[in-house]
DRENGUTOR-613829 format. One record per residue (C-alpha): residue number from 1; x, y, z. Coordinates in steps of 0.1 Angstrom, whole numbers, plus 5000, padded with zeros to 4 digits. Example, Ala and Ser with C-alpha at 12.3 -4.5 7.8 and 13.67 -1.06 7.14 Angstrom:
{1; {5123; 4955; 5078}};
{2; {5137; 4989; 5071}};
//
This chain:
{1; {5001; 5000; 4999}};
{2; {5015; 5034; 4993}};
{3; {5009; 5067; 5009}};
{4; {4986; 5085; 4981}};
{5; {4957; 5101; 5001}};
{6; {4945; 5115; 5032}};
{7; {4971; 5127; 5060}};
{8; {4998; 5104; 5048}};
{9; {4998; 5121; 5014}};
{10; {5033; 5134; 5003}};
{11; {5036; 5172; 5009}};
{12; {5058; 5173; 4978}};
{13; {5051; 5150; 4949}};
{14; {5080; 5158; 4927}};
{15; {5112; 5152; 4945}};
{16; {5147; 5162; 4929}};
{17; {5172; 5135; 4937}};
{18; {5210; 5140; 4930}};
{19; {5232; 5108; 4920}};
{20; {5268; 5104; 4912}};
{21; {5276; 5078; 4883}};
{22; {5284; 5047; 4905}};
{23; {5270; 5013; 4906}};
{24; {5256; 5023; 4942}};
{25; {5232; 5049; 4925}};
{26; {5211; 5018; 4915}};
{27; {5185; 5020; 4943}};
{28; {5175; 5056; 4930}};
{29; {5175; 5045; 4895}};
{30; {5156; 5014; 4899}};
{31; {5130; 5030; 4922}};
{32; {5124; 5053; 4892}};
{33; {5126; 5029; 4862}};
{34; {5103; 5003; 4880}};
{35; {5081; 5032; 4890}};
{36; {5079; 5025; 4927}};
{37; {5081; 5061; 4932}};
{38; {5045; 5063; 4916}};
{39; {5035; 5038; 4940}};
{40; {5040; 5058; 4969}};
{41; {5028; 5091; 4953}};
{42; {5060; 5105; 4942}};
{43; {5078; 5114; 4909}};
{44; {5115; 5112; 4913}};
{45; {5133; 5136; 4890}};
{46; {5169; 5122; 4890}};
{47; {5198; 5146; 4885}};
{48; {5232; 5133; 4876}};
{49; {5259; 5152; 4894}};
{50; {5295; 5159; 4885}};
{51; {5313; 5158; 4918}};
{52; {5307; 5151; 4955}};
{53; {5312; 5188; 4961}};
{54; {5284; 5197; 4940}};
{55; {5261; 5174; 4957}};
{56; {5271; 5188; 4990}};
{57; {5264; 5223; 4979}};
{58; {5231; 5216; 4962}};
{59; {5219; 5197; 4993}};
{60; {5226; 5227; 5014}};
{61; {5211; 5253; 4990}};
{62; {5180; 5232; 4983}};
{63; {5189; 5230; 4946}};
{64; {5184; 5191; 4954}};
{65; {5157; 5177; 4977}};
{66; {5178; 5145; 4987}};
{67; {5209; 5128; 4971}};
{68; {5227; 5095; 4970}};
{69; {5252; 5107; 4993}};
{70; {5287; 5099; 5011}};
{71; {5280; 5089; 5046}};
{72; {5307; 5107; 5059}};
{73; {5300; 5139; 5038}};
{74; {5266; 5142; 5056}};
{75; {5285; 5140; 5087}};
{76; {5312; 5165; 5076}};
{77; {5283; 5191; 5065}};
{78; {5265; 5186; 5100}};
{79; {5297; 5193; 5117}};
{80; {5309; 5222; 5095}};
{81; {5341; 5206; 5081}};
{82; {5349; 5223; 5049}};
{83; {5317; 5241; 5047}};
{84; {5293; 5260; 5069}};
{85; {5275; 5237; 5092}};
{86; {5240; 5227; 5084}};
{87; {5218; 5203; 5102}};
{88; {5216; 5172; 5077}};
{89; {5196; 5139; 5078}};
{90; {5206; 5104; 5068}};
{91; {5172; 5089; 5059}};
{92; {5187; 5052; 5051}};
{93; {5214; 5034; 5039}};
{94; {5217; 5027; 5001}};
{95; {5242; 4998; 5003}};
{96; {5270; 4980; 5019}};
{97; {5305; 4972; 5004}};
{98; {5309; 4977; 4966}};
{99; {5340; 4999; 4968}};
{100; {5379; 4992; 4960}};
{101; {5413; 5005; 4967}};
{102; {5432; 5004; 4932}};
{103; {5468; 5004; 4929}};
{104; {5485; 5011; 4895}};
{105; {5498; 4985; 4873}};
{106; {5531; 5003; 4876}};
{107; {5531; 4996; 4913}};
{108; {5519; 4961; 4909}};
{109; {5546; 4954; 4884}};
{110; {5572; 4965; 4911}};
{111; {5557; 4941; 4936}};
{112; {5532; 4962; 4953}};
{113; {5502; 4937; 4953}};
{114; {5489; 4944; 4989}};
{115; {5493; 4967; 5021}};
{116; {5525; 4953; 5032}};
{117; {5545; 4951; 4998}};
{118; {5534; 4987; 4992}};
{119; {5547; 4998; 5023}};
{120; {5580; 4981; 5018}};
{121; {5581; 4998; 4985}};
{122; {5574; 5033; 4995}};
{123; {5601; 5030; 5024}};
{124; {5627; 5020; 4997}};
{125; {5616; 5049; 4973}};
{126; {5626; 5085; 4977}};
{127; {5595; 5098; 4956}};
{128; {5563; 5108; 4973}};
{129; {5535; 5087; 4964}};
{130; {5501; 5100; 4956}};
{131; {5466; 5085; 4963}};
{132; {5431; 5099; 4954}};
{133; {5400; 5096; 4972}};
{134; {5365; 5110; 4963}};
{135; {5361; 5137; 4990}};
{136; {5378; 5148; 5020}};
{137; {5352; 5137; 5047}};
{138; {5337; 5109; 5025}};
{139; {5338; 5070; 5029}};
{140; {5366; 5066; 5003}};
{141; {5389; 5089; 5021}};
{142; {5382; 5071; 5053}};
{143; {5386; 5036; 5037}};
{144; {5418; 5048; 5021}};
{145; {5432; 5062; 5052}};
{146; {5425; 5033; 5076}};
{147; {5439; 5007; 5049}};
{148; {5473; 5029; 5046}};
{149; {5476; 5033; 5085}};
{150; {5467; 4996; 5090}};
{151; {5500; 4990; 5071}};
{152; {5520; 5016; 5090}};
{153; {5518; 5041; 5060}};
{154; {5504; 5075; 5076}};
{155; {5482; 5088; 5050}};
{156; {5489; 5126; 5055}};
{157; {5525; 5126; 5064}};
{158; {5540; 5096; 5043}};
{159; {5519; 5103; 5013}};
{160; {5500; 5130; 4994}};
{161; {5462; 5126; 4990}};
{162; {5441; 5142; 4967}};
{163; {5403; 5145; 4958}};
{164; {5391; 5132; 4926}};
{165; {5357; 5127; 4913}};
{166; {5350; 5089; 4907}};
{167; {5345; 5092; 4869}};
{168; {5379; 5110; 4867}};
{169; {5399; 5083; 4885}};
{170; {5407; 5059; 4856}};
{171; {5422; 5090; 4833}};
{172; {5439; 5104; 4860}};
{173; {5455; 5071; 4868}};
{174; {5463; 5065; 4831}};
{175; {5480; 5099; 4830}};
{176; {5502; 5090; 4858}};
{177; {5487; 5115; 4883}};
{178; {5484; 5089; 4909}};
{179; {5498; 5056; 4924}};
{180; {5463; 5045; 4938}};
{181; {5428; 5055; 4942}};
{182; {5397; 5045; 4963}};
{183; {5364; 5046; 4948}};
{184; {5331; 5030; 4942}};
{185; {5323; 5005; 4915}};
{186; {5327; 5006; 4886}};
{187; {5357; 5027; 4885}};
{188; {5380; 5002; 4900}};
{189; {5367; 4976; 4879}};
{190; {5371; 4999; 4848}};
{191; {5408; 5007; 4857}};
{192; {5415; 4968; 4859}};
{193; {5396; 4962; 4824}};
{194; {5414; 4991; 4809}};
{195; {5449; 4977; 4821}};
{196; {5455; 5009; 4842}};
{197; {5451; 4992; 4874}};
{198; {5472; 4962; 4888}};
{199; {5456; 4954; 4920}};
{200; {5421; 4958; 4932}};
{201; {5414; 4953; 4969}};
{202; {5376; 4953; 4981}};
{203; {5370; 4978; 5011}};
{204; {5351; 4949; 5027}};
{205; {5386; 4936; 5038}};
{206; {5387; 4969; 5058}};
{207; {5354; 4964; 5073}};
{208; {5333; 4934; 5065}};
{209; {5299; 4948; 5053}};
{210; {5306; 4983; 5060}};
{211; {5280; 5010; 5056}};
{212; {5286; 5030; 5023}};
{213; {5261; 5054; 5005}};
{214; {5230; 5069; 5021}};
{215; {5200; 5088; 5010}};
{216; {5208; 5121; 5025}};
{217; {5189; 5152; 5026}};
{218; {5190; 5186; 5050}};
{219; {5172; 5182; 5082}};
{220; {5147; 5210; 5072}};
{221; {5135; 5191; 5043}};
{222; {5126; 5163; 5067}};
{223; {5110; 5186; 5089}};
{224; {5089; 5203; 5061}};
{225; {5081; 5169; 5043}};
{226; {5080; 5141; 5066}};
{227; {5054; 5122; 5045}};
{228; {5074; 5126; 5014}};
{229; {5105; 5114; 5033}};
{230; {5087; 5082; 5043}};
{231; {5075; 5077; 5008}};
{232; {5109; 5081; 4993}};
{233; {5125; 5055; 5018}};
{234; {5095; 5030; 5012}};
{235; {5101; 5032; 4972}};
{236; {5139; 5027; 4974}};
{237; {5135; 5001; 5000}};
{238; {5113; 4981; 4975}};
{239; {5140; 4989; 4949}};
{240; {5167; 4976; 4971}};
{241; {5150; 4944; 4977}};
{242; {5146; 4940; 4938}};
{243; {5182; 4948; 4933}};
{244; {5198; 4918; 4955}};
{245; {5181; 4893; 4930}};
{246; {5182; 4912; 4897}};
{247; {5219; 4921; 4890}};
{248; {5219; 4913; 4854}};
{249; {5190; 4936; 4847}};
{250; {5205; 4963; 4869}};
{251; {5236; 4963; 4849}};
{252; {5216; 4968; 4816}};
{253; {5200; 4997; 4830}};
{254; {5231; 5015; 4850}};
{255; {5252; 5009; 4820}};
{256; {5233; 5036; 4798}};
{257; {5247; 5070; 4790}};
{258; {5221; 5087; 4813}};
{259; {5234; 5070; 4844}};
{260; {5268; 5056; 4849}};
{261; {5278; 5056; 4812}};
{262; {5303; 5026; 4809}};
{263; {5302; 4989; 4798}};
{264; {5280; 4965; 4815}};
{265; {5310; 4943; 4821}};
{266; {5323; 4968; 4844}};
{267; {5294; 4971; 4864}};
{268; {5303; 4941; 4889}};
{269; {5295; 4955; 4925}};
{270; {5325; 4938; 4943}};
{271; {5305; 4922; 4970}};
{272; {5278; 4950; 4970}};
{273; {5247; 4943; 4991}};
{274; {5216; 4967; 4984}};
{275; {5191; 4951; 5008}};
{276; {5201; 4920; 5028}};
{277; {5167; 4919; 5045}};
{278; {5173; 4954; 5054}};
{279; {5205; 4950; 5069}};
{280; {5221; 4972; 5044}};
{281; {5195; 4999; 5048}};
{282; {5192; 5005; 5085}};
{283; {5209; 5038; 5099}};
{284; {5225; 5024; 5126}};
{285; {5237; 5048; 5150}};
{286; {5270; 5033; 5154}};
{287; {5278; 5035; 5115}};
{288; {5272; 5073; 5117}};
{289; {5295; 5078; 5149}};
{290; {5323; 5056; 5132}};
{291; {5327; 5083; 5105}};
{292; {5330; 5111; 5132}};
{293; {5360; 5090; 5151}};
{294; {5377; 5090; 5117}};
{295; {5372; 5127; 5110}};
{296; {5388; 5132; 5149}};
{297; {5414; 5106; 5141}};
{298; {5428; 5126; 5109}};
{299; {5425; 5161; 5123}};
{300; {5392; 5171; 5105}};
{301; {5375; 5176; 5137}};
{302; {5397; 5196; 5162}};
{303; {5380; 5182; 5193}};
{304; {5356; 5153; 5202}};
{305; {5320; 5160; 5193}};
{306; {5290; 5145; 5215}};
{307; {5291; 5115; 5190}};
{308; {5258; 5098; 5201}};
{309; {5239; 5129; 5204}};
{310; {5248; 5138; 5168}};
{311; {5242; 5106; 5155}};
{312; {5208; 5105; 5170}};
{313; {5202; 5140; 5155}};
{314; {5212; 5130; 5118}};
{315; {5201; 5093; 5114}};
{316; {5163; 5096; 5108}};
{317; {5156; 5061; 5126}};
{318; {5118; 5072; 5130}};
{319; {5113; 5078; 5095}};
{320; {5130; 5047; 5085}};
{321; {5111; 5023; 5107}};
{322; {5076; 5038; 5093}};
{323; {5088; 5030; 5060}};
{324; {5102; 4996; 5070}};
{325; {5068; 4987; 5085}};
{326; {5049; 4998; 5052}};
{327; {5072; 4976; 5031}};
{328; {5077; 4946; 5054}};
{329; {5113; 4951; 5059}};
{330; {5126; 4935; 5089}};
{331; {5141; 4957; 5116}};
{332; {5170; 4949; 5137}};
{333; {5171; 4944; 5176}};
{334; {5194; 4975; 5185}};
{335; {5202; 5009; 5167}};
{336; {5238; 4998; 5173}};
{337; {5261; 4971; 5158}};
{338; {5295; 4956; 5166}};
{339; {5319; 4949; 5138}};
{340; {5357; 4938; 5136}};
{341; {5379; 4959; 5114}};
{342; {5414; 4953; 5096}};
{343; {5440; 4948; 5124}};
{344; {5415; 4933; 5147}};
{345; {5397; 4966; 5163}};
{346; {5362; 4962; 5173}};
{347; {5336; 4989; 5169}};
{348; {5304; 4989; 5182}};
{349; {5301; 5028; 5194}};
{350; {5306; 5020; 5229}};
{351; {5337; 5044; 5236}};
{352; {5340; 5065; 5203}};
{353; {5368; 5089; 5220}};
{354; {5389; 5059; 5226}};
{355; {5385; 5045; 5193}};
{356; {5391; 5079; 5177}};
{357; {5424; 5080; 5196}};
{358; {5437; 5045; 5188}};
{359; {5460; 5037; 5161}};
{360; {5450; 5011; 5139}};
{361; {5480; 4987; 5128}};
{362; {5479; 4953; 5112}};
{363; {5504; 4927; 5106}};
{364; {5484; 4904; 5085}};
{365; {5485; 4907; 5045}};
{366; {5456; 4923; 5031}};
{367; {5441; 4898; 5005}};
{368; {5439; 4914; 4969}};
{369; {5430; 4903; 4934}};
{370; {5458; 4908; 4910}};
{371; {5452; 4914; 4872}};
{372; {5461; 4887; 4849}};
//
């Protein structure tokens, strides 16, 4: 049953939603293509964006109502990192996993095929290595920094890090502008297929079933349009459920020029989960808190925020619970979850200050897939 009439009728029926050309924009695209938005009294107007900075600015200004967004970026705006602070909202998770750290073919040919061998090569080389991520507070920056640090490479002192929009990663690596990058599918896969990348390391080896993109918007949009937000989440939850069992059809649609604009072969997903009985979609407070601990760890935050209070303000659990009930999506028993990350650190949200202050070191080799 959709919210079409009465007190649950969406306050705004035409919703402008931004997305970046990545595999994990699929929930928004398929909700529109399958007309699940119409089922809930909405019309999604999808806007392909050129950069995460553009997504951030358009969410803040109201040029976009909502967006496929980097989890950490939403929290960065909330806390005023790199822009004026603005109250933001995470409505739901769009996926887990589906990202890679890609090292160049030139590095692989010199023996850098995982974290330990990269660290050894960097120690023996006089030049400064360059690694790219997609946005300073975003998920890819945090995965890259955590992975490098786990192997004894300080990402800010021992290397140069730059921000590059995801679709520009392969061209920049081909031009020799970077030694490695972290980005979402399909760009790591595209680098491997094009013979530019030499090693692709799935980010779930850093954090199994890690949170990734979210449906983000300003808090003011939620407050002014709660029914619209519930309907959006419900439609996208149905799309996520469909995606977990219809990957071939997804790739056919996403490969088109209007969306990701690449070959179907490149849209692999690298362990991506869109629904997983709602586990990939629930906005766990501990997930949001983790990104703040990493912002603190790398100096983006100068002091510890009130981690739990900020997460409760940003993650719209009540909106999500209503939409989950409407769509028959299971709900977890707790708003927190526990995970073991690379190097053995356990994250459960219990002591964020200590987690932010503790180094993450690892002695075990990260498994990787090497190009043949």
